[in-house]
ZAGU-353606 format. One record per residue (C-alpha): x, y, z. Coordinates in steps of 0.02 Angstrom, whole numbers, plus 50000, padded with zeros to 5 digits. Layout:
BEGIN
XYZ
...
This chain:
BEGIN
500094998149988
500885015649940
500915030250061
501285048950050
502415051650196
502055070250211
501635075750372
499945084350400
498885091150522
497225082750564
496825090250732
494945091950768
494815107350888
496215120050860
497215115951025
498875125951018
500485116951087
501615123651202
503535124751167
504505107851146
505305100751309
504515105851455
502645106051505
501945122051562
502495117851737
504315114551693
504245096051699
505325086951564
504315077651423
504905067151266
505235080651144
504145072350998
502455071651145
502185089151170
500835090751035
499235089051157
498175083151017
499535070850949
498885074550755
500135089950708
501255078250594
500205063550570
501165051050450
500245035950364
501465021550327
501175004150269
500594990150380
502034979150453
501754960050420
502704952850579
502694957350761
504134962050889
506034956650840
507284969650878
506114984050851
505234977550997
506544977651110
507134995051070
505295000951093
505494992151265
507044997251354
507515015051265
505855022651343
506215012751492
508035019151508
507615038051468
505925038651578
506805029151723
508515028251709
509785014251710
509545007351909
507705009451912
507495002551745
508604985851789
507724983751949
505994983651887
506114976451709
507094960851770
506024958451913
504364958951809
503404943651800
504764934251902
504424921252030
505074934252178
504664949352084
503074960452037
501554956351917
501504965651772
500104978151798
499514976951601
498754961951538
498224945851628
499264933151516
499994919451634
501754915051674
502754899651622
503254887851752
505084890651684
505474909551667
506664919151555
507904930851601
506634944951505
504924938551554
504164954451494
503604961851331
503434977151235
501944985051316
502284977951488
503834987251483
502965003651434
501735000351579
503034997751702
503875014851629
502325025051640
501965019151828
503735019651900
504435036251820
505165046051932
504335062851873
503155067952001
501815081552014
502175096052142
501075106752243
501255120852120
500465111951977
498625113752058
498695131552064
499465132351882
498055120251811
496185124251859
494985109451837
494395117851676
496145118051613
496315100451650
494675097251537
495545104351390
496935091751388
497165075251313
497425059351402
499205058551352
499545074851415
498705071951571
499705056651600
501195063951547
501495076351704
502165063051821
501645053551969
500295059152103
501025061952265
499775070952399
497845071352431
497015085352334
495165090552347
494125101352244
492745109752360
491035112852293
490995126752168
492925128852158
493955126652007
495625121652083
496035106352177
497005110352331
498245099952440
497525093052595
498125079152725
497525062552722
496655064252884
495655079452804
495375069652654
494715053752754
493605065552852
492805074752691
492505059052592
491765050252771
490595065852806
490025065252638
489455046652630
488875046352814
487865060952747
486835051752613
485045046252629
485455027552583
487145017852546
486395014652380
486695034752332
488635028252317
489445019152177
491245010552219
492245006852042
493694995652032
494924993551900
495984977951852
497574982451934
496914982052128
497724966952203
496874954052277
497114961052474
496574977252425
495004970952313
494404960252461
494544975052588
493784986452464
492144974452438
492134972052639
491994989452661
490914995352526
489574979052591
489814984852783
489345001952717
487794994652650
487704992452463
488224981252322
488614994452196
490224988452150
490454993051956
492074985751881
492984986551728
492494967551687
490764975551652
491434982751496
492494968351439
492404950051474
490674950351564
489944942251421
491034928151450
490684925451613
488864924651564
489004913751431
490204901051529
489314901851694
487764896451607
488354882651505
489914876551599
489544881051789
491164893551788
491594909951686
493484906551689
494684898551572
494614878051561
496574877351529
498214880851601
499784888951507
500514873651456
499014867251383
499404878751223
501014867151201
499934853451195
498654858851075
498334852050897
497314867750843
497224885150915
495724895550860
496194913050902
494384922550886
494184942950903
495814944850975
497634954850930
499014947251056
500414955950964
499754973051033
498624967851183
499624953051260
501184951251179
501794937951278
500424925951205
501374925651057
502724915051131
501654902051198
500784902251013
502714900850939
502914886251061
501404877350996
501974880350819
503644871250874
502564856650927
501524855650777
499944864050825
499034874350680
498394892150729
496664899250644
496524917850664
494724924750649
494644943350633
493974957550527
495674963950515
497324955950491
498564958950632
500384958850624
500584946950760
499674931950702
500544934350530
502274932250592
503244933750749
505064936250766
505494931350941
506904942451017
507474928951119
507794917450987
508974919550847
507864916950711
506874932150780
508294942450778
509264939450619
508064926350537
506224925150462
505434921250639
503854909350644
502414910150524
500874911550631
499204907850566
499024892850454
497054901150393
496604918950413
494714919850424
494204938450384
492504939350465
491394952650438
491084962150615
489424953550697
489884936650611
490594926850726
489134916950791
488554912850616
490194905550585
490344895650736
488614888350711
489154883550528
490674876450593
489634864850730
488264860750589
489604854250471
490224842550618
488524836450650
488414832450468
490104823650482
489474813650620
487844810550526
488954803150372
489884791250489
488884788050649
490024785850805
491674790950723
491674811950756
490704816450905
491454811451084
489954801251124
490494793851292
491054812551350
489294820751290
488264805951382
489054807351536
489434826951547
488144836051434
486414839051387
485584846751249
486314838351102
484524832951017
484004849651036
485704858550955
485704846350822
483804850750776
484144867950791
485714869550674
484844857950545
483844872450512
485364883350478
485434893650320
486974893550214
486544908550127
486234918750304
487824911550361
488744918950189
487834935450235
488344936350413
489974932050391
490634939850221
491494923150179
491424909650064
490774892950098
492434884950058
493294895350192
492044887550332
492344870250247
494274873150285
493934879350461
492954864250490
493964850950423
495544859550532
494224855750676
493824838350637
495544833350604
496194838650772
496114828950922
496464843751049
495744862151018
495854877751112
494764892151061
495424908751137
494504924751121
494424944051186
493364959251163
493164956350977
491734944051027
491104949651203
490814967751140
489524962551033
487584963951042
487554943751039
489214942251122
488434929651255
487614919851128
489144919651016
490224912451163
488974900151201
489264894151028
491164891351063
490624881451211
489554871051103
490854868050982
492164863751094
490944850551200
490334842051035
492194832251027
492664833551205
493574848951203
493504852751387
494314845551528
495794836251434
497464842851405
497794853351251
495984858851244
494814870851314
493874887351315
495264902051350
494464919351363
496094932851391
495754945151500
496574961251464
496874968551640
498094963151777
497144956551900
495284958951842
494904940951860
495774941252042
494744957252086
492994946352024
493464932652140
493834942252280
492024948052277
492024964252174
490354961952071
488554969352100
487944951152068
489034941152211
488074924052249
487174921352401
488504908652459
489924922752454
488834934452553
488374920952662
490264917552704
490654935052725
489084936152871
489924920352956
491494926952957
491244947453005
489604945153094
488594957452992
487334953352866
487874960652706
486654969152580
485664954952463
484924966652321
485864968252164
486854984152143
487254993351977
488614987851841
489655003151753
488195008351638
486955007151769
488145017651880
488255031451732
486345031351722
486195031851929
487315047451904
486205055051773
484765052751848
485075059452013
484995042252119
487025040952143
487735055252220
489465050852262
490695040152139
492205033052213
493505023752093
494965013052144
495915016451991
495425015551825
494725029351713
492815025851693
492275041551594
493515037251465
493215018351467
491245018851457
490215021351313
489295036951252
490565048951307
489625065051305
488065056051403
489345049251514
490465065251570
488655074851589
488215062151713
489875062051816
489875080651813
488185079451915
488845070052041
488915078552218
490675072052234
491805060152147
493295052552207
494935043352124
496255031552195
497705034352062
499545034652029
499315046551871
498175060851806
496845053651675
495255060251604
494315055251753
495295068051859
494425082251761
492835076751730
492215077151911
490625080952023
490315097052103
491525092252235
493065081452199
494625070852287
495945064952214
496905050652337
498695045952274
499215027752295
500805016352271
501175008452119
501434989952095
503104992252085
503514999652243
504064991852394
502674991752509
503204993652693
502054993952833
502184993553018
502644974253022
503694975052866
503824974652685
502214967652603
501774959052465
500194957252363
499324942952253
498524942652094
497514930551978
497944927751807
496914923251656
497184903151689
496774904651878
498364904751932
498644915852085
500464921452130
501224935052249
501844951552187
503224960352273
503674979052228
505554982152187
505895001652204
505605014952332
504085024352314
504235041952229
503665049652369
503455046552551
501865052052585
500975037752461
499945027552542
499485008252482
497795004252419
497684992852558
498115007252673
496865018652585
495455006952609
495855001952792
495855021052842
494295025952741
493365009752826
493915017353007
493325034952955
491615029752886
491175015752996
491875019253149
491205003553258
489784998153160
490674982353114
491954971753187
493294971953081
495174976253110
495594987552977
497124993053067
497744975653073
497324974852893
498494989752853
499964982852960
499884964052908
499154959152740
499194941752806
497634944152924
496794950452748
497304934552658
496724924552814
495004930952795
495094927252619
495354909852658
493824909252759
492814917952635
493284914052448
492994896152374
494794888352330
495714899852439
495984888652601
497694889952679
498034906052573
499474911952677
500194895152661
499864890852469
500444908452411
502134906152484
502244887652431
502984886852250
502734905852231
500734904052210
499444890952174
498104886052041
496324889552107
495124873252074
494164873251914
492824859351879
492794857751695
494654858351686
495194848051829
493744834151825
492544838251704
491364841251839
490204856251800
489454866451944
487764870951845
486034869151922
486104851151817
487774847151860
488194844951670
488734856251543
487354861851433
487274863751254
486264877751199
485184884251068
485474900651005
484474909850896
485554918850760
485344936950742
486154945350590
486734961050590
486044973850478
486984985050378
485894998850288
486655003850132
487865018850133
488425013950311
489765003150362
489954993450541
491285001250648
492334992350788
493455002150921
495184995950949
496874999851031
498325006150952
500104998250977
500535012351100
499215011451220
498464999951362
496515002551389
496365021751406
498035026851429
499025032151292
500865029651286
501165037551126
500455042450969
500995029450853
500255012950801
501765004050725
500944988450657
499734995850569
500845009250498
500075025750589
501375037250653
501065052350761
499195053550763
497495044450810
496175052550730
496065040750591
494765027550526
495305012650442
494175006550283
494254994150158
494875002750003
493314994849897
492115003250012
493005020049991
492645017549817
490935014049839
490605029449958
491605041549827
492965043549963
494695044349924
496275038050046
496895048950169
495195061650146
494565069750291
492995064550339
491595066150495
491035048850557
489245049550613
488405035550727
486765030150638
485455029850771
483595035950784
483525042350965
483815060650898
485485061950981
486975066750869
488715057750890
489915061350776
491805061350760
492365075950668
494015078150549
494595059550551
495855054850403
495195040550297
496505025950301
496285012850171
496754997050249
496244977750212
494954976250338
493494966850298
492194973750173
490634984350248
491784986950400
492924999650473
493905002850638
494325018050739
495335020250904
494745018251080
494255028651181
493965042051041
492635031050964
491685029051116
490835044451074
489885034750949
489205020651064
487525024251138
487475021751318
485825009351303
486664998751152
487304984251264
487664964451243
486064954451273
486214946651457
487914954251509
487614973851485
489194975351412
489334990951280
489344985951097
490964993051037
491144980750905
489544985150788
489245002850783
488425008350626
489135022250558
489195033750403
490665043050323
490455060750260
491825073150204
492395083050341
491065097150376
492355111350402
494065105850329
494915121750334
494705123850498
495595106050534
496895109250430
497415125050497
497185120150689
């Protein structure tokens, strides 16, 4: 794809950039990162055909050395994901039994550099930057200001944060919470970076306060996985371990871009290829990491060709995954009908499942033309995938947000379970279901009770352990919290990490709702959009990062996290905290609980802060599978939580069996003149954190305001490559949702499909466009219309 590399301005909004080299407050930044829009010199190049290699090493180590210095870089990078080090705070990819010296990836190194930077925000910053100024700044600029080091408070009616003591901060928040008419007028959000210990203490405090309003980032990512798997196999977690990848005959990767979102997965896929496995990639866009991987820890990855990854690329139309899976299952059943007793795992199905007859009858009615229209594929492509599945004895299907953030996301994942169950691909080595969580401890937080709908058994255990009856009514999830803020039912919003206003859908509606809160509270390491979009009053409580040594009254503490395959392991900070006034998340929760609850419940909050073993002892009595927690977390550097489907082919469903399910296919309609748009990450970001303005693998440099469109669709719509367009959401609720001044990039995505970066594209997703059953925002099925930019001259001159 030929590209004109001439730099162009594509900014929407006309923000003036400050002088290069320093911020307004005098803190150093990278010279090429001072443009507050990131669009002034957008360059569009050719997409890459391979991932990692020497460039991956350079993009890992050079920023680390520049941002942290040699000593801090050595202490952090060499300890990351090691048995006596700290767990990477980005993705939840599991660690192998035998660790390499360099057990981190490019994006993990970026995450550590981002958190462990020695650059800090001083008190003068708050007098120089009112909240109204922070509102005009980009996500990237906010994060680049450095680490937060002191509590700050914005009083009602003020435009400035001011530093306050920890005692004053807890008093302000306690007074506000205790003044509410009902505990349900507050919501307590959690991000995936929170440790097991902090999460358990946090949910305990919230339930002792009297509410189940515990939204979290799971609501926006793998909630569909949890619902689908819980209803079919009884547990919403992966049914495999790390070593199963190396034992598989076939790995089907769906709706997933491991090269950017969890790069260490490429090493596991490469090892599977070495052992003879085939890989199929199912995705609307070709991704470099699933084409070819140049492992920088192998000679052939440095000076050689590397490893070719996907044996088949199934370029699915957005929303077509459910139809594809049903079509493959239909072919499996047809093969069994042609040769009875030779294809299905009848013994497994008979002993461990229910619903085969109903599924067989349902799929017999599946119409091939409907499948081809829904998927954008040819029958021969589906035949090829089915043949690969039928030839493999051990199959793993792994997926991420490309599936979960669809309207039929829950049903689509149920179809994954159907396909796996037909040939007994759950509960045996090298086979199983593998949702890949994107945030380090998002799965552990849910295990520890961070959920608005925890089952009665968990709440009963809390009551037995702590002597109070926790609330039983379900609380609000993330979308429900925004609705509650909008409607005035929720008056206080507190977040343990994260950046909800940037992460949630319908940006304008979400920000308006958050502005309507009486108080917002953020527990954070660095600034983000949620510190600018605040309620009438606002608090920021700075906390330690996972990289930092956590020294309490009884000595240095460790925390624990759970990865995406249910392995729980300790995490030890390695470097001195950037400021002496920082508190750990556990300390913040414990002190807040004392200030708010007083003697209301008999919990030793002071003991929690002094010694995290006390928290783990309580966890062992409350959380299923965590008995003898303090012993097991120290033995062999962690343990694996029990998983019935994986360990013993036992299924904790109401029937005691895995459920084959019947799911009605719904075709995602694309009206004439429109495209189906998905949001996705660039290579220089993690969730809403923007590390830089490049997307190296997709050929985008120094900008994010782009929309990827198939070249044939551009011709159909009368547009040309690199033209400026406005991206309009197509809805019928009377609300205009539009991205203005975005550069069209001709890209080999599936016909009728488009893509734009998250979180910028969130504005296009209505708040009530939700996956059926899970309430996850539908970010992979947005109907849009492209029009030439409304005011090209203004955009080009900004």
